[in-house]
C-alpha positions as CSV (number, residue, x, y, z in Angstrom):
1,X,124.0,116.1,100.5
2,X,121.9,117.5,97.7
3,X,119.4,120.1,99.1
4,X,116.0,118.8,99.1
5,X,112.7,120.3,99.9
6,X,109.4,118.5,99.0
7,X,106.0,120.7,98.9
8,X,103.3,118.3,99.6
9,X,99.7,118.3,101.5
10,X,98.8,116.0,104.1
11,X,95.7,114.7,101.8
12,X,97.7,113.6,99.1
13,X,98.7,109.5,99.2
14,X,101.4,110.3,96.6
15,X,102.8,112.8,98.9
16,X,102.7,110.0,101.5
17,X,104.5,107.5,99.4
18,X,107.5,109.8,98.5
19,X,107.8,110.7,102.5
20,X,108.3,107.3,103.1
21,X,110.3,106.6,100.0
22,X,112.5,109.2,101.2
23,X,112.9,108.3,104.7
24,X,113.9,104.3,103.5
25,X,116.4,105.8,101.5
26,X,118.0,108.2,104.4
27,X,117.3,111.3,102.5
28,X,116.9,114.5,104.8
29,X,114.1,116.7,103.3
30,X,112.2,119.8,104.1
31,X,108.7,119.2,104.3
32,X,106.1,122.1,103.3
33,X,102.5,122.3,103.3
34,X,101.5,124.0,100.8
35,X,98.0,123.8,101.9
36,X,99.0,126.1,104.9
37,X,101.7,128.1,103.5
38,X,100.5,130.5,100.9
39,X,104.1,132.1,100.4
40,X,105.5,128.9,99.6
41,X,102.4,127.4,97.5
42,X,103.0,130.7,95.3
43,X,106.7,129.5,94.9
44,X,106.1,126.1,94.0
45,X,103.9,127.2,91.0
46,X,106.1,129.9,89.9
47,X,109.1,127.7,89.7
48,X,107.2,124.4,88.7
49,X,104.6,125.6,86.8
50,X,102.3,123.5,88.5
51,X,99.5,123.3,90.9
52,X,99.5,119.9,91.5
53,X,101.8,118.1,94.3
54,X,104.3,116.9,95.6
55,X,106.6,118.5,93.8
56,X,110.4,118.1,94.6
57,X,113.0,120.4,94.6
58,X,116.6,118.7,94.9
59,X,119.3,121.5,94.9
60,X,117.5,124.2,93.1
61,X,116.0,121.5,90.3
62,X,111.8,120.6,90.2
63,X,110.7,117.4,89.7
64,X,106.5,117.3,89.5
65,X,105.3,113.9,90.8
66,X,107.2,111.1,92.1
67,X,109.6,110.4,89.2
68,X,111.6,107.6,90.9
69,X,113.9,107.8,88.0
70,X,114.7,111.6,88.0
71,X,114.4,111.6,92.3
72,X,117.3,109.0,92.2
73,X,119.9,110.3,89.3
74,X,120.0,113.7,90.8
75,X,120.4,111.8,94.5
76,X,122.4,109.5,93.1
77,X,120.7,106.8,94.6
78,X,120.0,103.2,93.1
79,X,116.4,102.6,92.7
């Protein structure tokens, strides 16, 4: 299974939806709260060139937002 990291905040409804979707598809992921982890926030901004969440990293590839088609492609899931 690919290594999945999700950069999120507790107040983000899109983050919540993405987490629920990942759980429904039995995808293990590391949930990183960038509102509390400044180092992770800086990493997310540097690598994704975005300040907004959610940002998901799948095996080193960054996806900004809940791009279901791209996430499915990288995780080899059916939408």
